[in-house]
C-alpha positions in Angstrom: 39.5 -70.1 76.9 38.0 -67.5 79.2 34.4 -67.9 80.4 32.0 -65.1 79.5 31.8 -64.0 83.1 35.6 -63.7 83.4 35.7 -61.6 80.2 33.0 -59.3 81.6 34.8 -59.0 85.0 38.1 -58.1 83.3 36.5 -55.3 81.3 37.2 -51.6 82.1 33.7 -50.1 82.0 32.9 -46.5 81.3 30.9 -44.5 83.8 27.2 -44.6 82.8 27.1 -40.8 82.6 29.7 -41.0 79.8 27.8 -43.7 78.0 24.6 -41.6 78.2 26.5 -38.6 76.9 27.2 -40.4 73.6 23.5 -40.2 73.0 23.2 -36.6 74.2 21.6 -37.6 77.5 22.5 -35.2 80.4 23.5 -36.5 83.8 20.4 -35.0 85.5 18.2 -37.3 83.2 19.7 -40.4 84.8 18.6 -42.4 87.9 21.8 -44.3 88.6 21.9 -47.8 90.0 25.6 -47.7 90.9 28.3 -46.6 88.4 27.4 -48.6 85.4 23.5 -48.9 85.3 20.9 -46.1 85.1 17.3 -45.6 84.3 16.4 -42.7 82.0 14.0 -40.2 83.5 10.4 -40.3 82.2 10.2 -36.5 81.9 13.3 -36.4 79.8 11.9 -39.0 77.4 8.6 -37.2 77.2 10.4 -34.0 76.1 12.3 -35.7 73.3 11.3 -34.8 69.7 8.4 -37.0 68.6 9.8 -37.9 65.2 12.4 -40.7 65.3 15.8 -40.0 63.7 17.2 -43.5 63.8 17.3 -46.4 61.3 15.8 -49.5 62.9 17.6 -52.8 62.4 16.1 -56.2 63.6 18.4 -59.1 64.4 16.6 -62.5 64.1 17.8 -66.1 63.5 17.2 -69.5 62.1 15.3 -72.0 64.3 17.3 -72.5 67.5 19.1 -75.8 68.3 21.3 -76.9 71.2 24.3 -76.2 68.9 23.7 -72.4 69.4 23.0 -69.5 67.0 24.2 -66.4 68.9 21.4 -63.9 68.1 22.1 -61.7 71.2 25.9 -61.9 70.6 25.4 -60.8 67.0 23.1 -57.9 68.1 25.8 -56.7 70.4 28.7 -57.3 68.0 26.8 -55.5 65.2 26.1 -52.5 67.5 29.8 -52.3 68.4 30.7 -52.6 64.7 28.4 -49.7 63.7 29.9 -47.6 66.5 33.4 -48.5 65.3 32.4 -47.1 61.9 31.6 -43.8 63.6 27.8 -44.2 63.6 25.8 -43.0 66.6 24.4 -46.3 67.6 22.2 -47.8 70.4 21.5 -51.4 71.1 18.0 -52.6 72.4 17.7 -55.9 74.2 15.3 -57.8 76.4 16.1 -58.4 80.1 17.0 -62.0 81.0 14.5 -64.0 83.0 15.7 -65.9 86.1 13.9 -69.0 84.9 16.3 -69.8 82.1 19.3 -68.3 83.9 18.9 -71.0 86.5 17.4 -73.6 84.1 18.8 -74.7 80.8 19.8 -71.7 78.8 21.9 -69.8 81.4 22.5 -66.1 81.0 21.3 -63.9 78.1 23.6 -60.9 77.9 25.6 -62.0 74.8 28.9 -63.8 75.0 32.7 -63.6 74.5 33.7 -60.1 73.5 30.1 -59.3 72.4 28.4 -58.8 75.8 26.3 -56.2 77.5 27.7 -55.4 81.0 27.7 -55.6 84.0 26.5 -59.1 83.0 26.0 -60.5 86.6 23.6 -57.7 87.6 21.8 -57.9 84.2 21.3 -61.6 84.5 20.2 -61.6 88.1 18.0 -58.9 89.7 19.2 -56.0 87.6 17.0 -52.9 88.5 14.1 -55.0 89.8 11.8 -54.6 86.8 10.8 -58.2 86.7 10.1 -58.2 90.4 7.8 -55.2 89.9 6.0 -56.9 87.0 5.6 -60.1 89.1 4.3 -58.0 92.1 1.8 -56.1 89.9 0.5 -59.3 88.4 0.1 -61.0 91.8 -1.5 -57.9 93.3 -4.3 -58.3 90.7 -4.6 -62.0 91.6 -4.9 -61.2 95.3 -7.5 -58.5 94.6 -9.6 -61.0 92.6 -9.6 -63.6 95.5 -10.2 -60.8 98.0 -13.2 -59.7 95.9 -14.6 -63.2 96.0 -14.1 -63.4 99.8 -16.0 -60.2 100.5 -19.2 -60.9 98.7 -18.3 -60.9 95.0 -20.1 -57.7 94.1 -19.3 -58.1 90.4 -20.7 -61.6 90.2 -17.5 -63.3 89.0 -17.9 -67.0 88.2 -15.0 -68.7 90.1 -15.0 -71.4 87.5 -14.4 -68.9 84.7 -11.6 -66.7 86.3 -8.8 -66.7 83.7 -6.2 -64.6 85.6 -3.5 -66.8 87.1 -0.5 -66.0 89.2 3.1 -65.4 88.1 6.6 -66.3 89.1 9.9 -65.5 87.4 11.2 -69.0 87.8 10.7 -72.4 86.1 8.5 -74.4 88.4 6.3 -77.1 86.7 4.7 -78.0 90.0 2.8 -74.7 90.0 1.3 -75.1 86.5 -2.0 -76.2 88.0 -3.0 -75.6 91.6 -6.1 -75.4 93.9 -6.5 -72.1 95.9 -8.4 -71.3 99.0 -8.2 -74.5 101.0 -8.5 -74.5 104.8 -12.0 -73.2 105.4 -13.9 -69.9 104.8 -11.3 -67.7 106.5 -8.8 -68.6 103.8 -10.7 -67.8 100.7 -12.9 -69.6 98.1 -11.5 -72.9 96.8 -11.0 -72.9 93.1 -8.6 -74.2 90.4 -5.9 -71.9 89.1 -2.2 -72.0 88.3 1.1 -70.0 87.7 2.7 -68.7 84.5 6.3 -67.6 84.3 6.5 -63.8 84.6 7.7 -63.4 81.0 4.3 -64.9 79.9 2.3 -62.6 82.0 0.0 -60.1 80.2 1.4 -57.5 82.6 4.8 -58.1 80.9 3.2 -57.7 77.5 1.4 -54.5 78.5 4.6 -53.2 80.1 6.4 -53.7 76.8 3.7 -52.2 74.6 2.8 -49.1 76.7 4.6 -45.9 75.8 3.9 -43.9 78.9 2.2 -44.2 82.3 -1.2 -43.1 81.1 -1.2 -45.8 78.4 0.2 -48.3 80.9 -2.7 -47.7 83.3 -5.3 -47.8 80.5 -3.9 -51.1 79.1 -3.7 -52.6 82.6 -7.3 -51.7 83.2 -8.4 -53.3 80.0 -7.1 -56.7 80.9 -9.9 -59.2 81.2 -9.7 -61.4 84.3 -12.7 -63.6 83.9 -16.5 -63.9 83.2 -19.6 -63.5 85.3 -22.2 -66.4 85.4 -24.1 -64.7 82.6 -21.0 -64.4 80.4 -20.1 -60.7 80.9 -16.3 -60.0 80.8 -14.8 -58.5 84.0 -11.7 -56.3 83.7 -9.0 -55.1 86.1 -10.6 -51.7 85.8 -13.8 -53.2 87.2 -11.9 -54.2 90.3 -10.3 -50.7 90.5 -6.9 -52.4 90.3 -5.1 -50.6 87.5 -4.1 -47.5 89.6 -2.2 -49.6 92.3 -0.6 -51.8 89.6 0.6 -48.7 87.8 2.2 -47.4 91.0 4.2 -50.7 91.3 5.4 -50.3 87.7 6.0 -46.5 87.7 9.8 -46.7 88.1 10.2 -49.9 86.2 8.7 -48.3 83.0 11.8 -46.0 82.8 14.2 -47.8 80.5 17.5 -49.2 81.7 20.8 -48.0 80.1 23.9 -50.1 80.3 26.8 -50.6 77.8 28.4 -53.2 75.7 32.1 -54.3 76.1 32.8 -52.1 73.2 31.2 -49.1 75.0 28.0 -48.9 72.9 25.0 -47.6 74.8 22.5 -50.4 75.3 18.9 -50.2 76.5 17.9 -53.5 78.2 14.3 -53.3 79.1 11.3 -55.8 79.3 11.5 -59.4 78.4 8.6 -61.4 77.1 9.6 -64.9 75.7 8.9 -65.4 71.9 7.7 -69.0 72.3 4.9 -68.0 74.7 4.6 -64.2 74.3 5.6 -61.6 71.8 9.3 -61.8 72.3 10.4 -58.1 72.0 11.9 -55.5 74.3 9.8 -52.5 75.4 8.4 -49.9 73.0 9.6 -47.2 75.5 13.2 -48.4 75.1 13.0 -48.8 71.3 11.2 -45.5 70.8 13.7 -43.7 73.1 16.7 -45.1 71.3 15.2 -44.2 67.9 14.9 -40.6 69.0 18.5 -40.5 70.4 20.6 -42.6 67.9 21.1 -42.8 64.2 21.1 -46.6 64.2 19.2 -48.8 66.6 19.9 -52.5 66.6 17.3 -54.7 68.4 16.5 -58.4 68.5 13.4 -60.5 68.7 13.3 -63.9 70.5 14.1 -67.3 69.0 13.8 -67.8 65.2 12.2 -65.5 62.6 9.0 -67.6 62.6 8.3 -66.6 66.2 10.2 -63.5 67.3 10.5 -61.7 63.9 6.8 -62.4 63.0 5.6 -61.0 66.3 8.0 -58.0 66.1 6.5 -57.2 62.7 2.8 -58.1 63.3 2.5 -57.0 66.9 5.3 -54.6 68.1 5.6 -52.6 64.8 1.8 -52.6 64.4 1.2 -51.3 67.9 4.2 -48.9 68.0 4.0 -47.5 64.4 7.5 -48.8 63.7 8.9 -49.3 60.2 12.2 -51.4 60.3 14.9 -50.5 57.7 16.8 -53.8 57.6 17.0 -57.3 59.0 19.9 -59.5 60.0 19.3 -63.2 59.9 21.8 -65.1 62.1 22.9 -68.6 61.3 25.7 -71.0 62.3 27.3 -73.8 60.4 26.8 -76.0 63.5 23.1 -75.3 63.8 22.4 -75.8 60.1 24.2 -79.2 60.1 22.0 -80.2 63.0 18.9 -79.1 61.0 20.4 -81.3 58.3 20.3 -84.4 60.5 23.7 -84.4 62.2 24.0 -85.5 65.8 25.1 -82.9 68.2 28.2 -84.9 69.2 29.4 -84.9 65.5 29.0 -81.2 64.8 32.7 -80.6 65.0 33.3 -82.7 61.8 33.0 -81.2 58.4 29.8 -82.3 56.6 28.8 -80.4 53.5 25.9 -82.7 52.7 24.3 -82.1 56.1 24.9 -78.3 55.7 23.1 -78.2 52.4 20.2 -80.1 53.8 20.0 -77.9 56.9 20.2 -74.7 54.8 16.5 -75.3 54.0 15.7 -73.9 57.4 17.6 -70.7 56.6 15.9 -70.5 53.2 12.5 -70.7 54.8 13.3 -68.0 57.4 14.8 -65.8 54.6 11.6 -66.1 52.6 9.5 -65.3 55.6 11.4 -62.1 56.4 11.0 -61.0 52.8 7.2 -61.3 53.0 7.3 -58.2 55.3 9.1 -56.1 52.7 12.3 -55.5 54.6 15.7 -56.0 53.1 17.8 -58.7 54.7 21.4 -59.8 55.1 22.8 -63.1 56.6 25.3 -63.1 59.5 27.2 -66.4 59.7 28.3 -66.5 63.4 31.7 -68.2 63.3 32.6 -71.1 65.5 36.1 -72.6 66.0 35.0 -76.0 64.5 33.8 -74.4 61.3 35.9 -75.2 58.1 36.6 -72.9 55.2 34.8 -75.3 52.9 31.6 -75.1 55.0 31.7 -71.3 55.0 32.3 -71.2 51.3 29.4 -73.6 50.8 27.0 -71.6 52.9 27.9 -68.3 51.1 27.3 -70.0 47.8 23.9 -71.2 49.0 23.0 -67.7 50.2 24.1 -66.2 46.9 21.8 -68.6 45.2 19.0 -67.3 47.4 19.9 -63.7 46.4 21.2 -62.6 49.8 24.6 -61.4 51.0 26.2 -63.5 53.8 29.1 -62.3 56.0 31.2 -64.4 58.3 31.3 -62.7 61.7 33.9 -63.2 64.5 32.4 -60.8 67.1 32.4 -63.5 69.8 36.3 -63.5 69.7 37.0 -60.0 68.4 34.1 -57.8 69.5 33.0 -55.1 67.1 36.1 -55.5 65.0 34.9 -59.0 64.1 31.6 -57.6 62.8 32.8 -54.7 60.7 31.9 -56.2 57.3 28.5 -57.0 58.6 28.1 -53.5 60.0 29.1 -51.9 56.6 26.5 -54.1 54.8 23.8 -53.4 57.4 24.5 -49.6 57.3 24.3 -49.6 53.5 21.1 -51.7 53.5 19.4 -49.5 56.2 20.4 -46.3 54.3 19.2 -47.6 50.9 15.6 -46.7 51.5 14.5 -50.0 50.0 12.4 -51.2 52.9 8.6 -51.4 52.1 7.4 -52.7 55.4 3.9 -54.2 55.7 2.5 -56.7 58.2 1.5 -60.2 57.2 -2.2 -59.6 57.5 -4.6 -56.7 57.9 -6.6 -55.9 61.0 -9.9 -56.8 59.3 -9.0 -60.5 58.7 -11.0 -62.7 61.1 -9.0 -64.1 64.0 -9.1 -67.7 63.0 -7.9 -66.7 59.5 -5.0 -64.7 61.0 -3.8 -67.9 62.7 -4.3 -69.8 59.5 -2.3 -67.2 57.6 0.6 -67.5 60.0 0.5 -71.3 60.0 0.5 -71.5 56.2 2.7 -68.6 55.2 5.2 -68.6 58.0 5.3 -72.2 59.3 4.7 -74.0 56.0 1.7 -75.9 57.5 -1.1 -77.3 55.4 -3.7 -76.0 57.9 -4.7 -75.5 61.5 -6.6 -77.9 63.8 -9.3 -76.2 65.7 -11.9 -78.0 67.8 -15.6 -77.0 67.8 -15.1 -75.5 71.2 -12.3 -73.3 70.1 -14.1 -72.4 66.9 -16.9 -71.1 69.1 -14.4 -69.2 71.2 -13.0 -67.5 68.0 -16.6 -66.5 67.1 -17.3 -65.2 70.6 -14.1 -63.0 70.5 -15.1 -61.7 67.1 -18.6 -60.9 68.4 -17.3 -59.1 71.4 -15.3 -56.7 69.2 -11.8 -58.3 69.5 -11.6 -59.5 65.9 -9.3 -56.6 64.9 -6.5 -57.8 67.2 -3.3 -59.6 66.0 -2.7 -63.2 67.0 0.3 -64.1 69.2 1.2 -67.8 68.6 2.7 -69.8 71.5 4.4 -72.9 70.2 7.8 -74.7 70.3 10.7 -72.6 69.2 12.6 -75.6 67.8 10.6 -76.3 64.7 8.3 -74.7 62.2 5.8 -77.3 63.3 4.4 -77.9 66.8 6.7 -80.9 67.1 10.1 -79.9 68.5 11.8 -82.9 66.9 10.9 -81.9 63.3 14.0 -79.8 62.4 14.8 -78.3 59.0 11.9 -76.9 57.1 8.9 -79.3 57.4 5.9 -78.7 55.1 2.3 -79.9 55.0 1.9 -80.4 58.8 -1.1 -79.4 60.8 -0.8 -76.8 63.5 -2.9 -78.0 66.5 -4.5 -75.2 68.5 -4.9 -76.2 72.2 -6.1 -73.0 73.9 -7.0 -69.4 73.2 -6.3 -66.6 75.7 -7.5 -63.0 75.3 -4.9 -60.4 76.2 -7.2 -57.4 75.8 -4.8 -55.0 77.6 -1.8 -56.0 75.5 -4.0 -55.9 72.4 -3.6 -59.4 71.0 -5.1 -62.9 71.3 -2.7 -65.7 72.4 -3.1 -69.0 70.4 -1.4 -71.8 72.4 -0.4 -74.6 70.0 0.9 -78.1 70.7 2.6 -78.9 74.0 4.2 -75.6 74.7 3.9 -74.6 78.4 3.4 -71.1 79.8 5.2 -72.2 82.9 8.4 -74.0 81.9 10.0 -76.8 83.9 13.7 -77.3 84.9 15.9 -79.8 83.0 17.3 -82.9 84.6 20.5 -81.0 85.6 19.6 -77.3 85.8 22.2 -74.6 85.7 21.3 -73.7 89.3 23.3 -76.8 90.4 26.5 -75.2 89.1 25.9 -71.6 90.3 27.5 -70.5 93.6 29.6 -67.9 95.4 33.3 -68.7 95.4 35.9 -68.0 98.2 36.5 -64.5 96.7 32.8 -63.6 97.0 32.2 -63.9 93.2 29.4 -65.6 91.3 30.5 -68.8 89.5 28.5 -70.9 87.0 26.2 -68.2 85.6 27.8 -68.9 82.2 
């Protein structure tokens, strides 16, 4: 069996100008990064018709397990399938972070015959967007400490500075640090820490701003701390937003690549869904919707995280109305949710599959709460049996949803044709009646409670007196109309990653609140989830190297 990287290297790619031409993009609107990658010019995008022409399809999934679900692979396979049907199609994905690429997950450009390419560049430095976001974030951090050093004109309280530093790598040792040691010439000593770049508010702002003017305004609105008398201080108060925008100017132009099937793919932005809002940029999605008839995008992790945030944050902020949803599941993952050990997943087990299907049923019900029609994609694995597929399709029929077995990993778009036909029909049906889970006027604490109860199946939330006061303070300061972005484990509906399936009646413990005023949401950090991940015992980095032919090995 060929590795993903070998399949990608063997592919004959089209010139990026030819890929762009499929969408009606002329060559002079491209900023090429070699033969197979380009950014779309901002002036070209600004001149496009304001009204979208495309149908928007979201690909989401059941709760992830080590057995694998294949959401990105399905997104790419579906895009190739729609293109094979003759539909003018674009794919929209997030950019991979170096943290998981060198950590546990590995690359994030799809797999098998359903990949976006060139996969090595996409999974490594790509067009430098993440470096620009990291630099802009840390420029603000440097300006804050410089402001303290030169007299602190704004009266910032060093104990209440909330802006941390960022790094696009998993490094648990940097979660909590002390700055400014070594005497007066080296700054003011204070506690701080690092978040991974994908958890940075700059990343969220980058992905929710539709042009440079909005980008600068959102950057300026970011709150970096409090004065001693409790006044909020923003990046605009430090005059930082202009320089940060300069660092991000080129990065904001969306990246265009292609799938192995030749489908145009916008890969741009990359917030994680377990600690941020988990969706690619509005610039990329909005551009794709004005160029293509069908736009297939994904949201991170399971539907309880990525899809909920796609609906309640991205669609709310961007005025998007999705036309259809694909819920991805695998037999292996559902058996794991049903209690099977990972080492036994190659064995047929109908009983475990039926138990684990409760996870799929919960996600299906959650998607339906938003008024968008849904279809199930069963991502086929070689160890699956016909009886297991028949069982899962029977379960789905009982839940009132179509399910299609997909073989895009092995066959590319040809293996997702039936899914593509079903999705096209669903998107064209006009049956979507999208609405967010909650209205803007619901108090912040009640928004969190609504998510916990309606989406996670929790009995309630656990909020300390200190956090209750923080909720009240945010309401009083005028931030009550913002949506809530929950940071929690991706592996369970609960805050306990070991509780698989569809647990009910649990309590969601709130650990911390962070205001993301520039992004336009409040982050609720629940349980033990970390905004700076650590590396596993044996990180992927230990297997990644350059071989004798000068090629990368071990990235997949």
